[in-house]
C-alpha positions as CSV (number, residue, x, y, z in Angstrom):
1,M,-0.1,-0.1,0.1
2,G,1.7,3.1,-1.1
3,L,1.6,6.6,0.4
4,D,-0.4,9.6,-1.2
5,S,1.1,12.9,-1.4
6,T,-1.5,14.3,1.2
7,S,-0.4,11.8,3.6
8,L,3.1,12.4,3.0
9,Q,2.3,16.3,3.5
10,A,0.5,15.6,6.6
11,D,3.2,13.2,8.2
12,A,5.8,15.7,7.3
13,A,4.0,18.8,8.8
14,E,3.8,16.6,11.9
15,A,7.4,15.9,12.1
16,I,8.1,19.6,11.8
17,R,5.7,20.3,14.5
18,Q,7.2,17.8,17.0
19,F,10.7,18.8,15.9
20,G,9.8,22.5,16.8
21,Q,8.2,21.4,20.2
22,S,11.4,19.1,21.1
23,V,13.8,22.0,20.3
24,G,11.9,24.9,21.1
25,S,13.6,28.5,19.9
26,L,16.1,26.4,17.9
27,A,13.2,25.7,15.2
28,D,13.3,29.2,14.5
29,L,16.7,29.4,13.4
30,P,17.3,29.6,9.7
31,A,19.0,26.3,9.2
32,S,15.9,24.6,11.1
33,L,13.4,26.5,8.9
34,F,15.6,26.0,5.8
35,A,15.5,22.0,6.7
36,A,11.6,22.3,7.2
37,G,11.0,24.1,4.0
38,R,13.2,21.2,2.0
39,L,11.3,18.5,3.7
40,L,8.0,20.1,2.7
41,E,9.4,20.5,-0.7
42,L,10.5,17.0,-1.0
43,V,6.9,15.6,-0.2
44,G,5.2,18.1,-2.8
45,D,4.2,20.8,-0.9
46,P,5.9,23.8,-2.7
47,L,3.8,26.4,-1.1
48,A,4.2,25.3,2.4
49,A,7.8,25.2,1.4
50,L,8.0,28.6,0.2
51,E,6.5,29.8,3.3
52,R,9.2,28.1,5.5
53,Y,11.9,29.4,3.3
54,K,10.5,32.8,3.5
55,Q,10.5,32.4,7.4
56,A,14.3,31.4,7.1
57,V,15.0,34.4,4.9
58,K,13.5,36.7,7.5
59,A,15.5,35.1,10.5
60,W,18.9,35.2,8.4
61,T,18.0,38.9,7.8
62,A,17.4,39.3,11.4
63,A,20.7,38.1,12.1
64,V,19.5,35.7,14.8
65,Q,22.3,33.3,13.2
66,P,24.2,34.1,10.2
67,L,24.2,31.4,7.8
68,G,27.5,30.7,5.8
69,Q,27.8,31.6,2.0
70,S,26.8,28.1,0.8
71,S,24.0,27.8,2.9
72,L,22.5,31.1,1.8
73,I,22.8,30.5,-1.7
74,A,21.1,27.0,-1.2
75,L,18.4,28.9,1.0
76,L,17.6,31.5,-1.8
77,E,17.9,28.8,-4.7
78,S,15.3,26.9,-2.9
79,L,13.1,29.8,-2.3
80,A,13.3,30.5,-6.0
81,R,12.5,27.2,-6.7
82,A,9.7,26.7,-4.4
83,A,8.4,30.1,-5.7
84,H,8.4,28.9,-9.4
85,D,6.7,25.4,-8.5
86,S,4.0,27.3,-6.7
87,R,3.7,29.8,-9.5
88,R,4.3,32.6,-7.0
89,E,7.3,34.2,-8.9
90,E,6.2,37.6,-9.0
91,E,4.8,37.8,-5.7
92,T,7.9,36.3,-4.3
93,A,10.1,38.7,-6.0
94,R,8.1,41.6,-4.5
95,W,8.6,39.9,-1.0
96,I,12.2,39.5,-1.5
97,G,12.4,43.3,-2.6
98,S,10.8,44.4,0.9
99,I,13.2,42.3,2.5
100,A,16.2,43.6,0.7
101,S,15.2,47.3,1.1
102,T,15.4,47.2,4.6
103,P,18.7,47.9,6.3
104,P,21.6,46.7,6.4
105,E,21.8,46.6,2.6
106,R,21.8,43.0,1.1
107,P,22.4,43.3,-2.8
108,E,22.8,39.6,-2.9
109,L,18.9,39.0,-2.7
110,A,18.6,41.2,-5.8
111,I,19.7,38.4,-7.8
112,W,17.0,35.9,-6.9
113,Q,14.6,38.9,-6.9
114,A,15.8,39.6,-10.4
115,Y,15.5,35.8,-11.2
116,L,11.8,35.6,-10.4
117,L,10.9,38.7,-12.3
118,R,12.5,37.3,-15.4
119,L,10.5,34.1,-14.9
120,S,7.6,36.2,-14.3
121,G,8.3,37.9,-17.8
122,L,9.8,41.1,-16.7
123,P,13.3,40.6,-17.8
124,Q,14.1,44.5,-18.2
125,K,13.0,45.0,-14.3
126,A,15.3,42.1,-13.7
127,L,18.0,43.8,-15.7
128,E,17.6,47.2,-13.5
129,L,18.2,45.4,-10.2
130,L,20.9,43.3,-11.4
131,D,22.9,46.4,-12.8
132,Q,22.5,48.1,-9.5
133,A,23.4,44.8,-7.5
134,N,26.2,43.7,-9.3
135,Q,27.9,47.1,-8.8
136,R,27.7,46.4,-4.9
137,L,28.5,42.9,-4.8
138,A,31.8,42.2,-3.2
139,D,31.6,38.4,-2.6
140,P,33.0,36.7,-5.7
141,A,30.4,33.7,-5.4
142,F,27.4,36.0,-5.2
143,L,29.1,38.3,-8.2
144,A,29.4,35.3,-10.2
145,I,25.8,34.5,-9.8
146,G,24.5,37.8,-10.4
147,A,26.7,38.2,-13.5
148,M,25.3,35.0,-14.9
149,E,21.6,36.0,-14.3
150,Q,22.6,39.4,-15.9
151,L,23.9,37.7,-18.9
152,Q,20.8,35.4,-19.2
153,A,18.4,38.1,-19.0
154,L,20.5,40.1,-21.7
155,V,20.5,37.2,-23.8
156,E,16.8,36.4,-23.2
157,I,15.8,39.9,-24.6
158,G,18.3,39.8,-27.5
159,Q,20.8,42.4,-25.9
160,L,23.8,40.4,-27.4
161,E,26.4,43.3,-27.6
162,R,25.4,44.5,-24.2
163,A,25.9,41.0,-22.8
164,Q,29.2,40.9,-24.4
165,T,30.0,44.2,-22.7
166,V,28.7,43.2,-19.2
167,C,30.6,40.1,-19.4
168,Q,33.8,41.9,-20.4
169,S,33.5,44.6,-17.9
170,L,32.5,42.0,-14.8
171,G,35.7,39.9,-16.1
172,E,38.1,42.9,-15.7
173,R,36.5,44.0,-12.3
174,A,36.9,40.0,-11.2
175,P,39.6,38.5,-13.2
176,A,39.3,35.1,-11.4
177,L,35.5,35.0,-12.7
178,K,36.4,35.9,-16.4
179,A,36.6,32.4,-17.9
180,R,33.6,31.4,-16.2
181,L,31.6,34.1,-17.4
182,D,33.0,33.9,-21.0
183,A,32.2,30.1,-20.9
184,Y,28.6,31.0,-19.5
185,L,27.9,33.4,-22.1
186,Q,28.8,31.1,-24.8
187,Q,26.7,28.5,-23.2
188,L,23.9,30.8,-23.2
189,L,24.5,31.7,-26.9
190,A,24.4,28.4,-28.0
191,S,21.2,27.5,-25.6
192,P,19.5,30.4,-23.8
193,D,17.4,28.1,-22.1
194,S,19.7,27.6,-19.0
195,P,19.0,27.4,-15.4
196,G,18.7,30.2,-13.1
197,P,20.9,31.9,-10.3
198,G,24.0,29.6,-9.8
199,G,23.7,28.0,-13.3
């Protein structure tokens, strides 16, 4: 006898509830909320997962407990995936924008906001965000992701010369990324239907 998705979702919700009772306030840490979201996503409930991912991002921005770079990237990728799977791209992009606009500045959030706007059919608005964010990003990993999203949006709307200019400019700014960005742009030109942030 197999389990249906409703049963799995109910079991996941109960497991998350019991976990929260057993660990108390630790359940409100970004990593715990991220894990709960991931569980909900795995059992086929992207809308509930999206809400947990939002809670995790809020906890991260409140500096309850900082997340490492790779954990934050995984959280934001999961948030974007759940928003896409639940068809809440534009709504989630607005939500990210509201979080990103509160001090302190967090330009890395604009990458996933722009990605969701691009998926919503608003690539020009996405480019405006990325033009600003990529100028403020200092972390090479986030700069690479932001640059790749910017290149994808430019290729998607047919601004190939600008994409090459942006690629060259960002490659000069961050020489360690130049080969990666050049390769990504060539991949996009060959097949523009590439994945979102993080490639």
